[in-house]
Predicted model as a PDB file, atoms N, CA, C, CB and O in Angstrom, pLDDT in the B-factor column:
MODEL        1                                                                  
ATOM      1  N   MET A   1      36.161  17.801 -42.633  1.00 55.00           N  
ATOM      2  CA  MET A   1      36.897  19.113 -42.340  1.00 55.00           C  
ATOM      3  C   MET A   1      37.656  19.793 -43.420  1.00 55.00           C  
ATOM      4  CB  MET A   1      37.847  18.898 -41.301  1.00 55.00           C  
ATOM      5  O   MET A   1      38.319  19.187 -44.262  1.00 55.00           O  
ATOM      6  N   ALA A   2      37.541  20.939 -43.362  1.00 49.00           N  
ATOM      7  CA  ALA A   2      38.379  21.976 -44.657  1.00 49.00           C  
ATOM      8  C   ALA A   2      40.204  21.594 -44.134  1.00 49.00           C  
ATOM      9  CB  ALA A   2      37.840  24.403 -44.386  1.00 49.00           C  
ATOM     10  O   ALA A   2      40.838  21.573 -43.079  1.00 49.00           O  
ATOM     11  N   PRO A   3      40.441  21.374 -45.420  1.00 62.00           N  
ATOM     12  CA  PRO A   3      42.065  21.157 -45.042  1.00 62.00           C  
ATOM     13  C   PRO A   3      42.733  22.365 -44.683  1.00 62.00           C  
ATOM     14  CB  PRO A   3      42.938  20.572 -46.248  1.00 62.00           C  
ATOM     15  O   PRO A   3      43.643  22.216 -43.868  1.00 62.00           O  
ATOM     16  N   ASN A   4      42.492  23.625 -45.122  1.00 66.00           N  
ATOM     17  CA  ASN A   4      43.437  24.788 -44.540  1.00 66.00           C  
ATOM     18  C   ASN A   4      42.440  25.769 -43.695  1.00 66.00           C  
ATOM     19  CB  ASN A   4      44.273  25.721 -45.881  1.00 66.00           C  
ATOM     20  O   ASN A   4      41.293  26.050 -44.042  1.00 66.00           O  
ATOM     21  N   LYS A   5      42.946  26.127 -42.796  1.00 69.00           N  
ATOM     22  CA  LYS A   5      42.540  27.053 -41.921  1.00 69.00           C  
ATOM     23  C   LYS A   5      42.493  28.313 -42.145  1.00 69.00           C  
ATOM     24  CB  LYS A   5      43.097  26.974 -41.029  1.00 69.00           C  
ATOM     25  O   LYS A   5      43.398  29.035 -41.725  1.00 69.00           O  
ATOM     26  N   THR A   6      41.424  28.825 -42.855  1.00 75.00           N  
ATOM     27  CA  THR A   6      41.072  30.520 -43.004  1.00 75.00           C  
ATOM     28  C   THR A   6      39.744  30.705 -42.402  1.00 75.00           C  
ATOM     29  CB  THR A   6      40.979  31.145 -44.688  1.00 75.00           C  
ATOM     30  O   THR A   6      39.075  29.843 -41.832  1.00 75.00           O  
ATOM     31  N   ASP A   7      39.404  32.127 -42.631  1.00 80.00           N  
ATOM     32  CA  ASP A   7      38.027  32.595 -42.470  1.00 80.00           C  
ATOM     33  C   ASP A   7      36.761  32.155 -43.028  1.00 80.00           C  
ATOM     34  CB  ASP A   7      38.040  33.666 -42.776  1.00 80.00           C  
ATOM     35  O   ASP A   7      35.642  32.158 -42.516  1.00 80.00           O  
ATOM     36  N   ALA A   8      37.202  31.724 -44.333  1.00 81.00           N  
ATOM     37  CA  ALA A   8      36.051  31.304 -45.432  1.00 81.00           C  
ATOM     38  C   ALA A   8      35.784  29.868 -44.811  1.00 81.00           C  
ATOM     39  CB  ALA A   8      36.614  31.253 -47.290  1.00 81.00           C  
ATOM     40  O   ALA A   8      34.750  29.592 -44.202  1.00 81.00           O  
ATOM     41  N   ASN A   9      36.777  29.033 -45.020  1.00 83.00           N  
ATOM     42  CA  ASN A   9      36.622  27.827 -44.269  1.00 83.00           C  
ATOM     43  C   ASN A   9      35.708  27.802 -42.768  1.00 83.00           C  
ATOM     44  CB  ASN A   9      38.071  27.420 -44.015  1.00 83.00           C  
ATOM     45  O   ASN A   9      34.797  26.984 -42.635  1.00 83.00           O  
ATOM     46  N   ASP A  10      35.952  28.490 -41.998  1.00 85.00           N  
ATOM     47  CA  ASP A  10      35.606  28.706 -40.491  1.00 85.00           C  
ATOM     48  C   ASP A  10      34.283  29.037 -40.831  1.00 85.00           C  
ATOM     49  CB  ASP A  10      36.460  29.880 -39.551  1.00 85.00           C  
ATOM     50  O   ASP A  10      33.462  28.357 -40.215  1.00 85.00           O  
ATOM     51  N   ALA A  11      33.757  29.948 -41.694  1.00 86.00           N  
ATOM     52  CA  ALA A  11      32.543  30.365 -41.633  1.00 86.00           C  
ATOM     53  C   ALA A  11      31.619  29.463 -42.422  1.00 86.00           C  
ATOM     54  CB  ALA A  11      32.513  31.680 -42.034  1.00 86.00           C  
ATOM     55  O   ALA A  11      30.392  29.560 -42.385  1.00 86.00           O  
ATOM     56  N   ASP A  12      32.272  28.608 -43.116  1.00 86.00           N  
ATOM     57  CA  ASP A  12      31.632  27.468 -43.988  1.00 86.00           C  
ATOM     58  C   ASP A  12      31.320  26.332 -42.921  1.00 86.00           C  
ATOM     59  CB  ASP A  12      32.724  26.878 -45.277  1.00 86.00           C  
ATOM     60  O   ASP A  12      30.267  25.699 -43.006  1.00 86.00           O  
ATOM     61  N   GLY A  13      32.179  26.096 -41.986  1.00 85.00           N  
ATOM     62  CA  GLY A  13      32.054  25.105 -40.980  1.00 85.00           C  
ATOM     63  C   GLY A  13      30.957  25.405 -40.148  1.00 85.00           C  
ATOM     64  O   GLY A  13      30.034  24.635 -39.883  1.00 85.00           O  
ATOM     65  N   LEU A  14      31.123  26.726 -39.691  1.00 84.00           N  
ATOM     66  CA  LEU A  14      29.791  27.226 -38.687  1.00 84.00           C  
ATOM     67  C   LEU A  14      28.676  27.011 -39.314  1.00 84.00           C  
ATOM     68  CB  LEU A  14      29.695  28.765 -38.268  1.00 84.00           C  
ATOM     69  O   LEU A  14      27.729  26.585 -38.654  1.00 84.00           O  
ATOM     70  N   ALA A  15      28.524  27.243 -40.681  1.00 87.00           N  
ATOM     71  CA  ALA A  15      27.217  27.527 -41.273  1.00 87.00           C  
ATOM     72  C   ALA A  15      26.860  26.111 -41.587  1.00 87.00           C  
ATOM     73  CB  ALA A  15      27.207  28.571 -42.577  1.00 87.00           C  
ATOM     74  O   ALA A  15      25.659  25.975 -41.820  1.00 87.00           O  
ATOM     75  N   HIS A  16      27.607  24.968 -41.663  1.00 87.00           N  
ATOM     76  CA  HIS A  16      27.230  23.808 -41.931  1.00 87.00           C  
ATOM     77  C   HIS A  16      26.794  23.047 -40.407  1.00 87.00           C  
ATOM     78  CB  HIS A  16      28.402  23.159 -42.780  1.00 87.00           C  
ATOM     79  O   HIS A  16      26.077  22.048 -40.477  1.00 87.00           O  
ATOM     80  N   LEU A  17      27.200  23.496 -39.173  1.00 85.00           N  
ATOM     81  CA  LEU A  17      27.041  22.807 -38.253  1.00 85.00           C  
ATOM     82  C   LEU A  17      25.496  23.624 -37.605  1.00 85.00           C  
ATOM     83  CB  LEU A  17      28.484  22.742 -37.385  1.00 85.00           C  
ATOM     84  O   LEU A  17      24.762  23.096 -36.770  1.00 85.00           O  
ATOM     85  N   ALA A  18      25.259  25.047 -38.253  1.00 84.00           N  
ATOM     86  CA  ALA A  18      24.152  25.540 -37.943  1.00 84.00           C  
ATOM     87  C   ALA A  18      22.912  24.952 -38.746  1.00 84.00           C  
ATOM     88  CB  ALA A  18      24.320  26.881 -38.069  1.00 84.00           C  
ATOM     89  O   ALA A  18      21.742  25.014 -38.366  1.00 84.00           O  
ATOM     90  N   GLU A  19      23.382  24.354 -39.959  1.00 85.00           N  
ATOM     91  CA  GLU A  19      22.236  23.980 -40.716  1.00 85.00           C  
ATOM     92  C   GLU A  19      21.747  22.444 -40.287  1.00 85.00           C  
ATOM     93  CB  GLU A  19      22.621  24.095 -42.299  1.00 85.00           C  
ATOM     94  O   GLU A  19      20.673  21.950 -40.629  1.00 85.00           O  
ATOM     95  N   VAL A  20      22.837  21.742 -39.404  1.00 86.00           N  
ATOM     96  CA  VAL A  20      22.419  20.510 -39.096  1.00 86.00           C  
ATOM     97  C   VAL A  20      21.838  20.596 -37.540  1.00 86.00           C  
ATOM     98  CB  VAL A  20      23.627  19.489 -39.325  1.00 86.00           C  
ATOM     99  O   VAL A  20      21.386  19.636 -36.917  1.00 86.00           O  
ATOM    100  N   GLY A  21      21.923  21.611 -37.176  1.00 80.00           N  
ATOM    101  CA  GLY A  21      21.524  21.765 -35.702  1.00 80.00           C  
ATOM    102  C   GLY A  21      22.510  21.337 -34.686  1.00 80.00           C  
ATOM    103  O   GLY A  21      22.070  21.229 -33.541  1.00 80.00           O  
ATOM    104  N   PHE A  22      23.980  21.028 -34.919  1.00 79.00           N  
ATOM    105  CA  PHE A  22      24.761  20.629 -34.298  1.00 79.00           C  
ATOM    106  C   PHE A  22      25.374  21.356 -33.069  1.00 79.00           C  
ATOM    107  CB  PHE A  22      25.422  20.347 -35.082  1.00 79.00           C  
ATOM    108  O   PHE A  22      26.572  21.201 -32.837  1.00 79.00           O  
ATOM    109  N   TYR A  23      24.562  22.184 -32.231  1.00 75.00           N  
ATOM    110  CA  TYR A  23      25.002  23.284 -31.455  1.00 75.00           C  
ATOM    111  C   TYR A  23      24.079  23.066 -30.260  1.00 75.00           C  
ATOM    112  CB  TYR A  23      24.885  24.750 -32.196  1.00 75.00           C  
ATOM    113  O   TYR A  23      23.132  22.283 -30.188  1.00 75.00           O  
ATOM    114  N   ARG A  24      24.562  23.953 -29.291  1.00 78.00           N  
ATOM    115  CA  ARG A  24      23.486  24.131 -28.171  1.00 78.00           C  
ATOM    116  C   ARG A  24      23.587  25.861 -27.934  1.00 78.00           C  
ATOM    117  CB  ARG A  24      23.924  23.084 -26.569  1.00 78.00           C  
ATOM    118  O   ARG A  24      24.494  26.661 -28.164  1.00 78.00           O  
ATOM    119  N   GLU A  25      22.425  25.992 -27.455  1.00 80.00           N  
ATOM    120  CA  GLU A  25      22.368  27.437 -27.047  1.00 80.00           C  
ATOM    121  C   GLU A  25      22.908  27.862 -25.655  1.00 80.00           C  
ATOM    122  CB  GLU A  25      20.974  27.854 -27.099  1.00 80.00           C  
ATOM    123  O   GLU A  25      22.486  27.264 -24.665  1.00 80.00           O  
ATOM    124  N   VAL A  26      23.756  28.793 -25.532  1.00 84.00           N  
ATOM    125  CA  VAL A  26      24.202  29.117 -24.236  1.00 84.00           C  
ATOM    126  C   VAL A  26      23.897  30.235 -23.791  1.00 84.00           C  
ATOM    127  CB  VAL A  26      25.380  29.043 -24.089  1.00 84.00           C  
ATOM    128  O   VAL A  26      23.905  31.136 -24.630  1.00 84.00           O  
ATOM    129  N   TRP A  27      23.579  30.553 -22.573  1.00 88.00           N  
ATOM    130  CA  TRP A  27      23.232  31.679 -21.983  1.00 88.00           C  
ATOM    131  C   TRP A  27      24.569  32.648 -21.395  1.00 88.00           C  
ATOM    132  CB  TRP A  27      22.259  31.216 -20.892  1.00 88.00           C  
ATOM    133  O   TRP A  27      25.544  32.185 -20.804  1.00 88.00           O  
ATOM    134  N   ILE A  28      24.323  34.220 -21.746  1.00 89.00           N  
ATOM    135  CA  ILE A  28      25.563  34.719 -21.649  1.00 89.00           C  
ATOM    136  C   ILE A  28      25.435  35.603 -20.549  1.00 89.00           C  
ATOM    137  CB  ILE A  28      26.066  35.327 -22.864  1.00 89.00           C  
ATOM    138  O   ILE A  28      24.419  36.272 -20.738  1.00 89.00           O  
ATOM    139  N   LYS A  29      26.172  36.022 -19.140  1.00 89.00           N  
ATOM    140  CA  LYS A  29      25.847  36.815 -18.122  1.00 89.00           C  
ATOM    141  C   LYS A  29      25.590  38.499 -18.763  1.00 89.00           C  
ATOM    142  CB  LYS A  29      27.095  36.630 -16.997  1.00 89.00           C  
ATOM    143  O   LYS A  29      26.146  39.082 -19.694  1.00 89.00           O  
ATOM    144  N   GLY A  30      24.774  38.832 -18.048  1.00 94.00           N  
ATOM    145  CA  GLY A  30      24.264  40.500 -18.337  1.00 94.00           C  
ATOM    146  C   GLY A  30      25.433  41.314 -18.184  1.00 94.00           C  
ATOM    147  O   GLY A  30      26.357  40.900 -17.484  1.00 94.00           O  
ATOM    148  N   THR A  31      25.508  42.549 -18.824  1.00 93.00           N  
ATOM    149  CA  THR A  31      26.358  43.522 -18.649  1.00 93.00           C  
ATOM    150  C   THR A  31      26.441  43.861 -17.167  1.00 93.00           C  
ATOM    151  CB  THR A  31      25.990  44.617 -19.472  1.00 93.00           C  
ATOM    152  O   THR A  31      27.569  43.717 -16.695  1.00 93.00           O  
ATOM    153  N   VAL A  32      25.764  44.162 -16.569  1.00 95.00           N  
ATOM    154  CA  VAL A  32      25.517  44.629 -14.908  1.00 95.00           C  
ATOM    155  C   VAL A  32      26.290  43.446 -14.132  1.00 95.00           C  
ATOM    156  CB  VAL A  32      23.602  44.674 -14.344  1.00 95.00           C  
ATOM    157  O   VAL A  32      27.228  43.704 -13.377  1.00 95.00           O  
ATOM    158  N   SER A  33      25.859  42.196 -14.354  1.00 95.00           N  
ATOM    159  CA  SER A  33      26.446  41.283 -13.550  1.00 95.00           C  
ATOM    160  C   SER A  33      27.885  41.029 -14.039  1.00 95.00           C  
ATOM    161  CB  SER A  33      25.622  40.061 -13.507  1.00 95.00           C  
ATOM    162  O   SER A  33      28.635  40.549 -13.189  1.00 95.00           O  
ATOM    163  N   MET A  34      28.395  41.261 -15.240  1.00 95.00           N  
ATOM    164  CA  MET A  34      29.858  41.078 -15.353  1.00 95.00           C  
ATOM    165  C   MET A  34      30.748  42.294 -15.042  1.00 95.00           C  
ATOM    166  CB  MET A  34      30.161  40.642 -16.717  1.00 95.00           C  
ATOM    167  O   MET A  34      31.974  42.285 -14.928  1.00 95.00           O  
ATOM    168  N   LEU A  35      29.823  43.454 -14.913  1.00 96.00           N  
ATOM    169  CA  LEU A  35      30.591  44.955 -14.246  1.00 96.00           C  
ATOM    170  C   LEU A  35      30.557  44.602 -12.464  1.00 96.00           C  
ATOM    171  CB  LEU A  35      29.349  46.809 -14.702  1.00 96.00           C  
ATOM    172  O   LEU A  35      31.437  44.875 -11.647  1.00 96.00           O  
ATOM    173  N   ILE A  36      29.589  44.097 -12.287  1.00 97.00           N  
ATOM    174  CA  ILE A  36      29.744  43.795 -10.767  1.00 97.00           C  
ATOM    175  C   ILE A  36      30.900  42.935 -10.311  1.00 97.00           C  
ATOM    176  CB  ILE A  36      28.525  43.105 -10.277  1.00 97.00           C  
ATOM    177  O   ILE A  36      31.594  43.102  -9.308  1.00 97.00           O  
ATOM    178  N   ARG A  37      31.003  41.765 -11.436  1.00 96.00           N  
ATOM    179  CA  ARG A  37      31.982  40.765 -10.885  1.00 96.00           C  
ATOM    180  C   ARG A  37      33.362  41.305 -11.216  1.00 96.00           C  
ATOM    181  CB  ARG A  37      31.772  39.274 -11.505  1.00 96.00           C  
ATOM    182  O   ARG A  37      34.386  40.845 -10.713  1.00 96.00           O  
ATOM    183  N   THR A  38      33.339  42.188 -11.984  1.00 96.00           N  
ATOM    184  CA  THR A  38      34.720  42.876 -12.392  1.00 96.00           C  
ATOM    185  C   THR A  38      35.421  44.066 -11.520  1.00 96.00           C  
ATOM    186  CB  THR A  38      34.493  43.492 -13.770  1.00 96.00           C  
ATOM    187  O   THR A  38      36.586  44.459 -11.469  1.00 96.00           O  
ATOM    188  N   LEU A  39      34.159  44.498 -10.818  1.00 98.00           N  
ATOM    189  CA  LEU A  39      34.435  45.274  -9.767  1.00 98.00           C  
ATOM    190  C   LEU A  39      35.042  44.768  -8.252  1.00 98.00           C  
ATOM    191  CB  LEU A  39      33.268  45.861  -9.633  1.00 98.00           C  
ATOM    192  O   LEU A  39      35.870  45.240  -7.473  1.00 98.00           O  
ATOM    193  N   VAL A  40      34.246  43.645  -8.261  1.00 98.00           N  
ATOM    194  CA  VAL A  40      34.832  42.825  -7.152  1.00 98.00           C  
ATOM    195  C   VAL A  40      35.955  42.129  -7.103  1.00 98.00           C  
ATOM    196  CB  VAL A  40      34.131  42.027  -6.845  1.00 98.00           C  
ATOM    197  O   VAL A  40      36.492  41.831  -6.036  1.00 98.00           O  
ATOM    198  N   GLY A  41      36.390  41.822  -8.192  1.00 97.00           N  
ATOM    199  CA  GLY A  41      37.650  41.455  -8.630  1.00 97.00           C  
ATOM    200  C   GLY A  41      38.755  42.199  -8.357  1.00 97.00           C  
ATOM    201  O   GLY A  41      39.679  41.798  -7.650  1.00 97.00           O  
ATOM    202  N   ALA A  42      38.696  43.469  -8.987  1.00 98.00           N  
ATOM    203  CA  ALA A  42      39.357  44.622  -8.620  1.00 98.00           C  
ATOM    204  C   ALA A  42      39.734  45.066  -7.204  1.00 98.00           C  
ATOM    205  CB  ALA A  42      38.671  45.501  -9.096  1.00 98.00           C  
ATOM    206  O   ALA A  42      40.813  45.420  -6.728  1.00 98.00           O  
ATOM    207  N   ARG A  43      38.539  44.941  -6.691  1.00 98.00           N  
ATOM    208  CA  ARG A  43      38.679  45.514  -5.242  1.00 98.00           C  
ATOM    209  C   ARG A  43      39.633  44.411  -4.405  1.00 98.00           C  
ATOM    210  CB  ARG A  43      37.034  45.699  -4.464  1.00 98.00           C  
ATOM    211  O   ARG A  43      40.498  44.769  -3.607  1.00 98.00           O  
ATOM    212  N   ALA A  44      39.364  43.171  -4.686  1.00 97.00           N  
ATOM    213  CA  ALA A  44      40.044  42.059  -3.877  1.00 97.00           C  
ATOM    214  C   ALA A  44      41.438  42.072  -4.313  1.00 97.00           C  
ATOM    215  CB  ALA A  44      39.401  40.590  -4.091  1.00 97.00           C  
ATOM    216  O   ALA A  44      42.250  41.883  -3.406  1.00 97.00           O  
ATOM    217  N   LYS A  45      41.971  42.274  -5.643  1.00 98.00           N  
ATOM    218  CA  LYS A  45      43.331  42.714  -6.117  1.00 98.00           C  
ATOM    219  C   LYS A  45      44.011  43.792  -5.197  1.00 98.00           C  
ATOM    220  CB  LYS A  45      43.202  43.297  -7.563  1.00 98.00           C  
ATOM    221  O   LYS A  45      45.071  43.731  -4.574  1.00 98.00           O  
ATOM    222  N   MET A  46      43.050  44.832  -5.303  1.00 97.00           N  
ATOM    223  CA  MET A  46      43.672  46.046  -4.518  1.00 97.00           C  
ATOM    224  C   MET A  46      43.817  45.719  -3.046  1.00 97.00           C  
ATOM    225  CB  MET A  46      42.756  47.380  -4.646  1.00 97.00           C  
ATOM    226  O   MET A  46      44.723  46.290  -2.438  1.00 97.00           O  
ATOM    227  N   LEU A  47      42.962  44.791  -2.341  1.00 95.00           N  
ATOM    228  CA  LEU A  47      43.357  44.498  -1.020  1.00 95.00           C  
ATOM    229  C   LEU A  47      44.470  44.053  -0.674  1.00 95.00           C  
ATOM    230  CB  LEU A  47      42.695  43.795  -0.544  1.00 95.00           C  
ATOM    231  O   LEU A  47      45.190  44.401   0.262  1.00 95.00           O  
ATOM    232  N   LYS A  48      44.678  42.896  -1.810  1.00 96.00           N  
ATOM    233  CA  LYS A  48      45.849  42.138  -1.534  1.00 96.00           C  
ATOM    234  C   LYS A  48      47.135  42.877  -1.874  1.00 96.00           C  
ATOM    235  CB  LYS A  48      45.787  40.869  -2.267  1.00 96.00           C  
ATOM    236  O   LYS A  48      48.137  42.467  -1.288  1.00 96.00           O  
ATOM    237  N   ILE A  49      47.282  43.889  -2.713  1.00 96.00           N  
ATOM    238  CA  ILE A  49      48.288  44.665  -2.907  1.00 96.00           C  
ATOM    239  C   ILE A  49      48.518  45.413  -1.523  1.00 96.00           C  
ATOM    240  CB  ILE A  49      48.025  45.539  -4.099  1.00 96.00           C  
ATOM    241  O   ILE A  49      49.593  45.283  -0.937  1.00 96.00           O  
ATOM    242  N   VAL A  50      47.636  46.088  -1.079  1.00 93.00           N  
ATOM    243  CA  VAL A  50      47.749  46.993   0.289  1.00 93.00           C  
ATOM    244  C   VAL A  50      48.261  46.085   1.304  1.00 93.00           C  
ATOM    245  CB  VAL A  50      46.276  47.657   0.849  1.00 93.00           C  
ATOM    246  O   VAL A  50      49.248  46.452   1.942  1.00 93.00           O  
ATOM    247  N   THR A  51      47.774  45.038   1.526  1.00 91.00           N  
ATOM    248  CA  THR A  51      48.228  44.322   2.674  1.00 91.00           C  
ATOM    249  C   THR A  51      49.487  43.771   2.241  1.00 91.00           C  
ATOM    250  CB  THR A  51      47.255  43.256   3.181  1.00 91.00           C  
ATOM    251  O   THR A  51      50.211  43.646   3.229  1.00 91.00           O  
ATOM    252  N   GLN A  52      50.030  43.407   1.234  1.00 94.00           N  
ATOM    253  CA  GLN A  52      51.317  42.891   0.673  1.00 94.00           C  
ATOM    254  C   GLN A  52      52.257  44.283   1.184  1.00 94.00           C  
ATOM    255  CB  GLN A  52      51.239  42.535  -1.247  1.00 94.00           C  
ATOM    256  O   GLN A  52      53.197  44.270   1.978  1.00 94.00           O  
ATOM    257  N   LEU A  53      51.742  45.331   0.540  1.00 94.00           N  
ATOM    258  CA  LEU A  53      52.737  46.691   0.604  1.00 94.00           C  
ATOM    259  C   LEU A  53      52.905  46.962   2.278  1.00 94.00           C  
ATOM    260  CB  LEU A  53      51.895  48.283  -0.290  1.00 94.00           C  
ATOM    261  O   LEU A  53      54.027  46.930   2.782  1.00 94.00           O  
ATOM    262  N   SER A  54      51.820  47.202   3.007  1.00 90.00           N  
ATOM    263  CA  SER A  54      51.846  47.315   4.404  1.00 90.00           C  
ATOM    264  C   SER A  54      52.956  46.169   5.245  1.00 90.00           C  
ATOM    265  CB  SER A  54      50.273  47.107   4.834  1.00 90.00           C  
ATOM    266  O   SER A  54      53.786  46.513   6.087  1.00 90.00           O  
ATOM    267  N   ASN A  55      52.743  44.922   4.823  1.00 90.00           N  
ATOM    268  CA  ASN A  55      53.647  43.867   5.382  1.00 90.00           C  
ATOM    269  C   ASN A  55      54.938  44.269   4.593  1.00 90.00           C  
ATOM    270  CB  ASN A  55      53.108  42.214   5.122  1.00 90.00           C  
ATOM    271  O   ASN A  55      55.903  43.748   5.152  1.00 90.00           O  
ATOM    272  N   GLN A  56      55.207  44.797   3.806  1.00 93.00           N  
ATOM    273  CA  GLN A  56      56.630  44.813   3.351  1.00 93.00           C  
ATOM    274  C   GLN A  56      57.420  46.047   4.014  1.00 93.00           C  
ATOM    275  CB  GLN A  56      56.678  44.915   1.720  1.00 93.00           C  
ATOM    276  O   GLN A  56      58.597  46.103   4.371  1.00 93.00           O  
ATOM    277  N   ILE A  57      56.540  46.888   4.061  1.00 91.00           N  
ATOM    278  CA  ILE A  57      56.967  48.163   4.937  1.00 91.00           C  
ATOM    279  C   ILE A  57      56.928  47.883   6.322  1.00 91.00           C  
ATOM    280  CB  ILE A  57      56.059  49.402   4.727  1.00 91.00           C  
ATOM    281  O   ILE A  57      57.851  48.500   6.853  1.00 91.00           O  
ATOM    282  N   ARG A  58      56.224  47.178   7.219  1.00 90.00           N  
ATOM    283  CA  ARG A  58      56.293  46.590   8.565  1.00 90.00           C  
ATOM    284  C   ARG A  58      57.671  46.037   8.561  1.00 90.00           C  
ATOM    285  CB  ARG A  58      55.152  45.476   8.882  1.00 90.00           C  
ATOM    286  O   ARG A  58      58.498  46.342   9.421  1.00 90.00           O  
ATOM    287  N   GLY A  59      57.878  45.316   7.698  1.00 91.00           N  
ATOM    288  CA  GLY A  59      59.333  44.262   7.388  1.00 91.00           C  
ATOM    289  C   GLY A  59      60.279  45.009   7.586  1.00 91.00           C  
ATOM    290  O   GLY A  59      61.037  44.780   8.529  1.00 91.00           O  
ATOM    291  N   CYS A  60      60.446  45.957   6.851  1.00 92.00           N  
ATOM    292  CA  CYS A  60      61.540  47.040   6.654  1.00 92.00           C  
ATOM    293  C   CYS A  60      61.920  47.779   7.825  1.00 92.00           C  
ATOM    294  CB  CYS A  60      61.130  48.046   5.679  1.00 92.00           C  
ATOM    295  O   CYS A  60      63.085  47.991   8.164  1.00 92.00           O  
ATOM    296  N   MET A  61      60.833  48.181   8.459  1.00 92.00           N  
ATOM    297  CA  MET A  61      61.010  48.998   9.502  1.00 92.00           C  
ATOM    298  C   MET A  61      61.526  48.167  10.783  1.00 92.00           C  
ATOM    299  CB  MET A  61      59.718  49.729   9.733  1.00 92.00           C  
ATOM    300  O   MET A  61      62.138  48.772  11.663  1.00 92.00           O  
ATOM    301  N   LYS A  62      61.238  46.534  10.913  1.00 90.00           N  
ATOM    302  CA  LYS A  62      61.399  45.744  12.135  1.00 90.00           C  
ATOM    303  C   LYS A  62      62.889  45.763  11.783  1.00 90.00           C  
ATOM    304  CB  LYS A  62      60.536  44.190  12.331  1.00 90.00           C  
ATOM    305  O   LYS A  62      63.711  45.855  12.695  1.00 90.00           O  
ATOM    306  N   THR A  63      63.308  45.675  10.408  1.00 90.00           N  
ATOM    307  CA  THR A  63      64.955  45.428  10.515  1.00 90.00           C  
ATOM    308  C   THR A  63      65.554  46.650  11.175  1.00 90.00           C  
ATOM    309  CB  THR A  63      65.739  45.224   8.960  1.00 90.00           C  
ATOM    310  O   THR A  63      66.716  46.508  11.553  1.00 90.00           O  
ATOM    311  N   PHE A  64      65.040  47.704  11.365  1.00 90.00           N  
ATOM    312  CA  PHE A  64      65.675  48.937  11.886  1.00 90.00           C  
ATOM    313  C   PHE A  64      65.111  49.072  13.231  1.00 90.00           C  
ATOM    314  CB  PHE A  64      65.417  50.233  11.000  1.00 90.00           C  
ATOM    315  O   PHE A  64      65.361  50.116  13.832  1.00 90.00           O  
ATOM    316  N   GLY A  65      64.380  48.171  13.802  1.00 90.00           N  
ATOM    317  CA  GLY A  65      63.945  48.047  15.111  1.00 90.00           C  
ATOM    318  C   GLY A  65      62.819  48.976  15.806  1.00 90.00           C  
ATOM    319  O   GLY A  65      62.675  49.293  16.987  1.00 90.00           O  
ATOM    320  N   LEU A  66      62.007  49.327  14.549  1.00 87.00           N  
ATOM    321  CA  LEU A  66      60.668  50.116  14.767  1.00 87.00           C  
ATOM    322  C   LEU A  66      59.719  49.038  14.608  1.00 87.00           C  
ATOM    323  CB  LEU A  66      60.356  51.392  13.698  1.00 87.00           C  
ATOM    324  O   LEU A  66      59.587  48.691  13.434  1.00 87.00           O  
ATOM    325  N   VAL A  67      59.071  48.453  15.389  1.00 83.00           N  
ATOM    326  CA  VAL A  67      57.828  47.464  15.395  1.00 83.00           C  
ATOM    327  C   VAL A  67      56.773  48.376  15.430  1.00 83.00           C  
ATOM    328  CB  VAL A  67      57.715  46.387  16.648  1.00 83.00           C  
ATOM    329  O   VAL A  67      56.557  49.242  16.278  1.00 83.00           O  
ATOM    330  N   VAL A  68      56.028  48.050  14.254  1.00 78.00           N  
ATOM    331  CA  VAL A  68      54.393  48.547  14.086  1.00 78.00           C  
ATOM    332  C   VAL A  68      53.387  47.377  14.125  1.00 78.00           C  
ATOM    333  CB  VAL A  68      54.110  49.326  12.563  1.00 78.00           C  
ATOM    334  O   VAL A  68      53.451  46.377  13.409  1.00 78.00           O  
ATOM    335  N   PRO A  69      52.506  47.622  15.002  1.00 78.00           N  
ATOM    336  CA  PRO A  69      51.686  46.476  15.311  1.00 78.00           C  
ATOM    337  C   PRO A  69      50.639  46.673  13.847  1.00 78.00           C  
ATOM    338  CB  PRO A  69      50.846  46.606  17.070  1.00 78.00           C  
ATOM    339  O   PRO A  69      50.545  47.650  13.104  1.00 78.00           O  
ATOM    340  N   GLN A  70      50.014  45.497  13.800  1.00 75.00           N  
ATOM    341  CA  GLN A  70      49.437  45.021  12.618  1.00 75.00           C  
ATOM    342  C   GLN A  70      47.750  45.788  12.701  1.00 75.00           C  
ATOM    343  CB  GLN A  70      49.515  43.145  12.628  1.00 75.00           C  
ATOM    344  O   GLN A  70      46.964  45.756  13.648  1.00 75.00           O  
ATOM    345  N   ALA A  71      47.603  46.387  11.469  1.00 71.00           N  
ATOM    346  CA  ALA A  71      46.582  47.199  11.277  1.00 71.00           C  
ATOM    347  C   ALA A  71      45.391  46.093  11.276  1.00 71.00           C  
ATOM    348  CB  ALA A  71      46.770  48.124   9.948  1.00 71.00           C  
ATOM    349  O   ALA A  71      45.383  45.022  10.670  1.00 71.00           O  
ATOM    350  N   HIS A  72      44.142  46.777  12.326  1.00 70.00           N  
ATOM    351  CA  HIS A  72      42.962  45.709  12.187  1.00 70.00           C  
ATOM    352  C   HIS A  72      42.120  46.386  11.260  1.00 70.00           C  
ATOM    353  CB  HIS A  72      42.117  45.305  13.597  1.00 70.00           C  
ATOM    354  O   HIS A  72      41.864  47.588  11.327  1.00 70.00           O  
ATOM    355  N   ARG A  73      41.565  45.369  10.138  1.00 65.00           N  
ATOM    356  CA  ARG A  73      40.605  46.124   9.164  1.00 65.00           C  
ATOM    357  C   ARG A  73      39.308  45.405   9.389  1.00 65.00           C  
ATOM    358  CB  ARG A  73      41.070  46.079   7.516  1.00 65.00           C  
ATOM    359  O   ARG A  73      39.009  44.355   9.959  1.00 65.00           O  
ATOM    360  N   PRO A  74      38.616  46.365   8.722  1.00 57.00           N  
ATOM    361  CA  PRO A  74      37.078  45.762   9.473  1.00 57.00           C  
ATOM    362  C   PRO A  74      36.650  44.847   8.255  1.00 57.00           C  
ATOM    363  CB  PRO A  74      35.608  47.193   9.889  1.00 57.00           C  
ATOM    364  O   PRO A  74      35.605  44.198   8.307  1.00 57.00           O  
TER     365      PRO A  74                                                      
ENDMDL                                                                          
END                                                                             
């Protein structure tokens, strides 16, 4: 192991690992699948925020005697 953590020592260490074959190949996901996953995650987060906000508004209205039924989402 290199005594100091520097970019040069890191590069040297990685080169040594590549020389001796002490690594394994990994597959990365494609750009399209990462984009879809990001969009699905963003949609889930937005739905959670909308639900929390709706419940907060209903709770505030209930304090003043205005009872609003829960919305049914498809």
